[in-house]
Every structure is written in structure tokens, then in C-alpha cells.
N, C-alpha and C positions, 0 to 999 in steps of 0.2 A: 359561681356565676361567670359565664364566659363573655368576654367583651369582644364584639365584632368590629373590626376596623377595616373598612373597605379598602382604604388606600394601602394599608400594610398588606392585605391579602393580595392585592393587584401587584405589588412589588414582589411579593414572594413567588407568585406565578410567573412573573417575568423573569426572575432569577432562575427558577427551575427550567423554564423553556430555554433560556440562554445557555445554561449548563448542559442541557440535553443536546442542543445544536452543536456546541463545541465538543462535547464528548463524541458525538457521532462523526464529526469531521476528523478528529484525531484518530479514531479507530479506522475510518476509511483511508486516511493518509498512510497509516502504518501498514495496512493490508496491501494498498497499492504499491507501496515501496518494496515490500517483500515479493510481490508478484512480478514487478518490473525486474528485480534483481535475478529472480529465477529465470525469467524469459531471456534476459541478457546472457546468463550463464549457458543456457541451452544453445543460443546462437554461437557463442564462443566455442562450445564443444563441437558443434556441427562444422564450423570453419576449421578447427584443428584436425578434425577427421578428414576433411577434404585435402588439407595440406599434406597429411600423412599418406593418403592414397595417391596423390600426385607425386610425392617423393618416391614412393615404391614403384610407380610407373617409370619414372626417370631411371631408377636403378636397373630395372629390367631391360629397358631399351638400350642401355649403354653397353 
């Protein structure tokens, strides 16, 4: 015989919903962090390339 407790069922559903929201937030945060790091590294690489090109121009003109 299965006993149905409406209050316990509602608490269980609330806990599941809360864990789902927290889980989605954590996954989104981690993905956003890695994407941000990747984009920052691309910017650094582009700036380093510009510095290298300008240094080469200075060496050629001297």
C-alpha cells in the first residue's frame, strides 16, 4: 500500500526544481568562464601580433 502525502510530494518537487536551477546556473557559469578566458586570450594574441609587426616596421625603417 502506497501512502500519498501531498506536503511531502510538494517539498520533493520544490527540492528537485531548486537543484535543477542551481545545476543549470553552475553549468552556465562554468561555460561562460571558459568562453571569456578564450576570448581574452584571442585579444592578447592579436595585441602581441600587432606589437611584433610594429617592432619589425621600426627595425626596417632604422
